[in-house]
RODO-2510 file (C-alpha; in nm, 4 decimals, decimal comma):
residues 182
     n   res          X          Y          Z
     1     x    -0,0073    -0,0025     0,0031
     2     x     0,1051     0,3542    -0,0643
     3     x     0,1878     0,5852     0,2364
     4     x    -0,0931     0,8117     0,1168
     5     x    -0,3427     0,5268     0,1695
     6     x    -0,2137     0,4021     0,5176
     7     x    -0,0943     0,7230     0,6863
     8     x    -0,3341     0,8490     0,9491
     9     x    -0,2310     1,1581     1,1474
    10     x    -0,3673     1,3540     1,4418
    11     x    -0,5398     1,6709     1,3098
    12     x    -0,5330     2,0096     1,4867
    13     x    -0,8575     1,9405     1,6767
    14     x    -0,7291     1,6136     1,8126
    15     x    -0,9275     1,3713     1,5896
    16     x    -0,7986     1,1221     1,3342
    17     x    -0,8270     1,2188     0,9672
    18     x    -0,7064     1,1006     0,6339
    19     x    -0,4462     1,3358     0,4750
    20     x    -0,4577     1,4191     0,1077
    21     x    -0,0829     1,3261     0,0708
    22     x     0,2068     1,2325     0,2680
    23     x     0,3256     1,5851     0,2920
    24     x     0,0158     1,7086     0,4590
    25     x     0,1429     1,6319     0,8137
    26     x     0,4715     1,4894     0,9295
    27     x     0,4689     1,3960     1,2945
    28     x     0,7786     1,4846     1,4720
    29     x     0,9508     1,1692     1,6258
    30     x     0,9438     1,3080     1,9863
    31     x     0,5585     1,2773     1,9574
    32     x     0,5699     0,9046     1,9327
    33     x     0,5766     0,7731     2,2868
    34     x     0,5618     0,4165     2,4111
    35     x     0,3677     0,4880     2,7367
    36     x     0,1079     0,7608     2,7623
    37     x     0,1415     0,9983     3,0363
    38     x    -0,1445     1,0386     3,2750
    39     x    -0,2408     1,3915     3,3938
    40     x    -0,4869     1,4426     3,6677
    41     x    -0,5884     1,7998     3,7033
    42     x    -0,7157     1,8898     4,0515
    43     x    -0,9269     2,1936     4,0986
    44     x    -1,1229     2,3361     4,3979
    45     x    -1,4967     2,3482     4,3082
    46     x    -1,6636     2,2523     3,9822
    47     x    -1,6565     2,5187     3,6989
    48     x    -1,9549     2,7326     3,6895
    49     x    -1,8802     2,9841     3,4133
    50     x    -2,0131     2,8700     3,0727
    51     x    -1,7049     2,9962     2,8938
    52     x    -1,4831     2,7897     3,1169
    53     x    -1,6824     2,4592     3,0853
    54     x    -1,6644     2,4995     2,7087
    55     x    -1,2947     2,5516     2,7158
    56     x    -1,2320     2,2692     2,9474
    57     x    -1,4342     2,0291     2,7344
    58     x    -1,2716     2,1448     2,4175
    59     x    -0,8976     2,1212     2,5278
    60     x    -0,9523     1,7910     2,7357
    61     x    -1,0921     1,6384     2,4018
    62     x    -0,8008     1,7717     2,2095
    63     x    -0,5540     1,5981     2,4493
    64     x    -0,6980     1,2564     2,4059
    65     x    -0,4487     1,1466     2,1211
    66     x    -0,1485     1,2571     2,3173
    67     x    -0,2037     1,1707     2,6976
    68     x    -0,4662     1,0519     2,9399
    69     x    -0,6452     1,3579     3,1136
    70     x    -0,8674     1,3252     3,4279
    71     x    -1,0292     1,6248     3,5955
    72     x    -1,1053     1,6012     3,9547
    73     x    -1,2899     1,8671     4,1362
    74     x    -1,2559     1,8851     4,5096
    75     x    -1,4948     2,0425     4,7594
    76     x    -1,4465     2,4073     4,8490
    77     x    -1,3373     2,4374     5,2074
    78     x    -1,0753     2,6448     5,3984
    79     x    -0,7148     2,6480     5,2590
    80     x    -0,5763     2,3985     5,5030
    81     x    -0,8594     2,1438     5,4412
    82     x    -0,8234     2,1937     5,0563
    83     x    -0,4408     2,1426     5,0697
    84     x    -0,4805     1,8344     5,2976
    85     x    -0,7310     1,6875     5,0447
    86     x    -0,4996     1,7777     4,7547
    87     x    -0,1994     1,6254     4,9202
    88     x    -0,3771     1,3089     4,9979
    89     x    -0,5364     1,2616     4,6519
    90     x    -0,2095     1,3288     4,4682
    91     x     0,0364     1,1334     4,6891
    92     x     0,1494     0,8738     4,4443
    93     x     0,1886     1,1370     4,1688
    94     x     0,4437     1,3882     4,0482
    95     x     0,2949     1,7206     4,1627
    96     x     0,2701     2,0173     3,9367
    97     x     0,1519     2,3034     4,1562
    98     x     0,0237     2,6157     3,9864
    99     x     0,1320     2,9217     4,1776
   100     x     0,2126     3,2662     4,0622
   101     x     0,5551     3,2357     4,2365
   102     x     0,6432     2,9438     4,0182
   103     x     0,8676     2,9092     3,7152
   104     x     0,7650     3,0966     3,4103
   105     x     0,8283     2,8981     3,0862
   106     x     0,7487     2,9466     2,7290
   107     x     0,5143     2,6899     2,5479
   108     x     0,8174     2,5467     2,3689
   109     x     0,9951     2,5140     2,6997
   110     x     0,7039     2,3325     2,8498
   111     x     0,7058     2,1020     2,5487
   112     x     1,0713     2,0216     2,6117
   113     x     1,0038     1,9671     2,9777
   114     x     0,7127     1,7158     2,8846
   115     x     0,9650     1,5400     2,6352
   116     x     1,2132     1,5089     2,9134
   117     x     0,9528     1,3632     3,1534
   118     x     0,8315     1,1118     2,8859
   119     x     1,1774     0,9894     2,8309
   120     x     1,3266     0,9980     3,1864
   121     x     1,0522     1,0942     3,4458
   122     x     0,7312     0,9855     3,5967
   123     x     0,4263     0,8806     3,4135
   124     x     0,1602     1,0011     3,6532
   125     x     0,1249     1,3798     3,7002
   126     x    -0,1062     1,5925     3,9327
   127     x    -0,1599     1,9398     3,8125
   128     x    -0,2765     2,1234     4,1340
   129     x    -0,4976     2,4402     4,0906
   130     x    -0,5686     2,6018     4,4252
   131     x    -0,8920     2,7617     4,5415
   132     x    -0,9695     3,1263     4,6122
   133     x    -0,7194     3,1369     4,8989
   134     x    -0,4172     2,9593     4,7152
   135     x    -0,2041     2,6976     4,8450
   136     x    -0,0571     2,6261     5,1896
   137     x     0,3221     2,6393     5,2349
   138     x     0,3001     2,2516     5,2928
   139     x     0,1496     2,1994     4,9545
   140     x     0,4081     2,4223     4,7742
   141     x     0,6848     2,2314     4,9419
   142     x     0,5498     1,8985     4,8209
   143     x     0,5613     2,0133     4,4587
   144     x     0,7840     1,8338     4,2175
   145     x     0,7689     2,1436     4,0061
   146     x     0,5895     2,4797     4,0747
   147     x     0,4515     2,6370     3,7489
   148     x     0,3227     2,9900     3,6925
   149     x     0,0881     3,0541     3,4080
   150     x     0,1265     3,4356     3,4542
   151     x     0,2561     3,6880     3,6963
   152     x    -0,1112     3,7732     3,7342
   153     x    -0,3259     3,5969     3,9657
   154     x    -0,5719     3,4039     3,7703
   155     x    -0,9334     3,3031     3,8721
   156     x    -0,9296     2,9163     3,9166
   157     x    -1,1597     2,8356     3,6290
   158     x    -0,9656     3,0475     3,3911
   159     x    -0,6366     2,8784     3,5185
   160     x    -0,7831     2,5368     3,4496
   161     x    -0,8702     2,6463     3,0841
   162     x    -0,5262     2,7999     3,0326
   163     x    -0,3522     2,4881     3,1851
   164     x    -0,5380     2,2541     2,9426
   165     x    -0,4603     2,4822     2,6420
   166     x    -0,1033     2,5050     2,7192
   167     x    -0,0701     2,1221     2,7686
   168     x    -0,2426     2,0841     2,4335
   169     x    -0,0093     2,3439     2,2761
   170     x     0,2926     2,1591     2,4176
   171     x     0,1869     1,8278     2,2755
   172     x     0,1016     1,9865     1,9380
   173     x     0,4399     2,1387     1,9333
   174     x     0,6004     1,7907     2,0047
   175     x     0,3808     1,6459     1,7275
   176     x     0,4805     1,9036     1,4728
   177     x     0,1160     2,0200     1,4473
   178     x     0,0579     2,3781     1,3096
   179     x    -0,1383     2,4880     1,6045
   180     x     0,1498     2,6810     1,7625
   181     x     0,3079     2,9600     1,5741
   182     x     0,6269     3,1470     1,6980
***
């Protein structure tokens, strides 16, 4: 069979599609992984804003070809109770704690970090988005990596959408898809 007949690629929206020719998409070798990474994204409280729910659904669906995504919404409480619950539920995972004091990275740097983790690191990740009062020092200290999406403080539903979009963007960079433009 010709390559044109057998090649199936991941399209920009995360669905499989038939290309018109071999040159339509060439997947970057780093996008081919043997074991899928598992991302559990923990957030305090279920999203209530319509735009946030739509964004979450959109980018979670786009991530399916690249990695397993699970969203867990925890009960709103005081900061200490929220942190205890987040620590307990993420105890066997590599914790990525979102915090404005964390590391600032470009989308390409995030893609490189994910590539390094795929090759040499853990498979189970917990991305932890705090509630309205943020994280305790105990939770921050338990982080494998502290990531800042912005120097601004983001509302937690917006932070969830941005996190999913940036994970999708990083995987699309690794796959050589045209979603990201420099």
